[in-house]
C-alpha positions in Angstrom: 9.5 1.9 -15.1 7.1 -0.9 -16.0 4.4 -2.1 -13.7 6.3 -5.3 -12.8 9.4 -3.2 -11.9 7.3 -1.0 -9.6 5.9 -3.9 -7.5 7.0 -4.1 -3.9 8.4 -7.6 -3.1 10.3 -6.8 0.2 8.2 -5.5 3.0 11.2 -4.8 5.1 11.7 -1.8 2.7 8.2 -0.5 3.5 8.3 1.6 6.7 5.4 3.5 8.2 4.6 6.6 6.3 5.1 5.1 2.8 2.2 5.6 0.4 0.9 2.5 -1.3 -1.6 1.2 -3.8 -3.0 -2.2 -3.2 -4.0 -4.2 -6.3 -5.9 -7.5 -6.6 -6.9 -9.2 -9.8 -5.6 -6.3 -11.9 -7.8 -3.8 -10.1 -6.9 -1.0 -7.6 -8.6 -2.0 -4.3 -7.1 0.4 -1.8 -4.8 3.4 -1.6 -3.3 4.7 1.7 -0.3 5.2 4.0 1.5 2.4 5.8 0.6 2.5 9.5 2.5 -0.6 10.6 4.6 -3.2 8.8 5.3 -6.8 9.8 7.7 -8.2 7.1 8.1 -11.5 9.0 4.4 -12.1 8.6 4.2 -10.7 5.1 1.6 -8.1 6.0 1.3 -4.3 6.4 -1.5 -2.2 7.8 -2.5 0.9 5.9 -4.7 3.8 6.8 -7.0 4.1 3.7 -7.4 7.5 2.1 -10.9 8.8 2.1 -12.3 6.4 4.7 -9.6 6.5 7.3 -10.1 2.7 7.8 -7.1 0.7 9.0 -6.7 -2.3 6.6 -4.4 -5.3 6.9 -2.8 -6.2 3.5 -1.3 -9.6 2.9 1.5 -9.5 0.3 0.8 -13.1 -0.8 -2.8 -12.1 -1.9 -2.1 -8.7 -3.4 0.3 -6.6 -5.4 1.7 -3.5 -3.7 2.9 -0.5 -5.7 4.3 2.8 -4.5 1.9 5.7 -4.7 2.3 9.5 -4.7 1.1 11.3 -1.6 -2.6 12.4 -1.9 -3.2 16.0 -2.9 -5.1 18.2 -0.5 -8.6 18.7 -1.6 -9.4 22.2 -2.9 -12.2 23.8 -0.9 
């Protein structure tokens, strides 16, 4: 699958619990799990991995790609 094929264009297919990568300007900006989705507004909120911050992501300003679930850290 190419990068263009992996882009998410329809937020109605992105329910809570889905893991995403958020790209802007060709750079990975955030990675996390969908907390809430508002397809009619073109936004999702993710819980960012590592920081735990809740971030609103606007599909018109970013590229969203599916992401594998994070691996548990080895201790």
